[in-house]
N, C-alpha and C positions, 0 to 999 in steps of 0.2 A: 754783416755787411758783405763779406766776401762771398757768402752763399748766394745773395741776391745778384751780385755782379756775375757770378758763375752761371746762374740760371739765365740771366739776360743774354750773356754771350752765347750760351748753348742755343737759346731760342733764335737769336740773330743768325747763327750758323745754319740752323735748320731752315729758316726762311730764305736765306740767300741760296743755300744748296737746292732747295725746292724750286726756287725761281729759275736757277740755271738749268735744272733738269727739265722743267716745263718749257722753257725757251728752246732748249735743244730739241726736244720732241716736237714742238710746234714747227720749227724750221724744217725738220726732216720729213714732214708730211707734204711738202711742196717741192716741185721740180721746175727748174728754169727751162723755158722753151726757146730754141734757137729762132724759130720763125716769128716769134713775138718779142724780139729784142731782149731775150733772156728774162722775160716777165715770168714770175713764179705761177705755176698752175697746180691745183690740188692733185696729188697722185691718184686719188680715187675718183676723180672727175672723169666722165666718159665723153669723149669727143663725139658730137652729133652733127656738127656742120663745120666745114672748112671753106673759106673763100678768101679772096685777095685782101679784104679788109681785116680779117681776123678769124677767130674761132669761137664756136658756141659749144658749151659743155653742159651735160646734165650732171648736177651736183646737189645732193640732198641737203647740204648745209647752206645753200644760197637762199636768200630771202629778199623779196621785194621790199618788205617793211623794215627789216633790220639790216639789210646789206650783207656784208661779209662778217664772219666770226672774228673775234679778237685775235685768235691765233694766226689767221690769214693776214690780218693787218700787221701783226708783228713780223711775219715772214717777209712781207713786202718791204717794210722798213729796214729789216736786216739785210735785204738784198739791194738796198740803196734807192728804192722807189719812194718818192715823196708825194704826198697828196697835193693836188693842185687846188685852184680856187673853187672849182666845182667838186661836188662830193664823189664824182666818178672818175675824175682825171688824175692819173699818176704820171710822174715825170722822173726820168733818170738821164742825166747828161742831156743829149739832144733828142731823146726818145720820149714820146708821149703815148699813153695807153688810156683808152676809155674802158672802165670796168663796170659793166652793167649787170645788175642782178635782178632776176625775177624769181618767182617761186620755183625752186629746184633747178634753175637755169643760171648759167654764168656765161656772159659774153665778153670776150676780150678783143678789143678792136684797136688797131694802130691808128694814130692820129697823124695826119700829114702836116 
């Protein structure tokens, strides 16, 4: 019986440790941008257009069909951004951001 409990505790420790490591790595792949109300942007996304409404990035992981990857959604949540009623609206305090994904493109727009 003690052996089963020990195995279960070891497995739980590995799962929790692995989750923490995955979460930490996922968060570190994104950086907050001052001009977009501290909204996290993938570090490997390339800025292709800048205008007064927001920014457009080329990012290979963006998808029109699937939206954003799970790790990006976790990073947004960890930074205090909550999903709004629409699937592309994120809110934090009084700030709102539209996050639009198309194939390999990510558009982050401020909502007034």
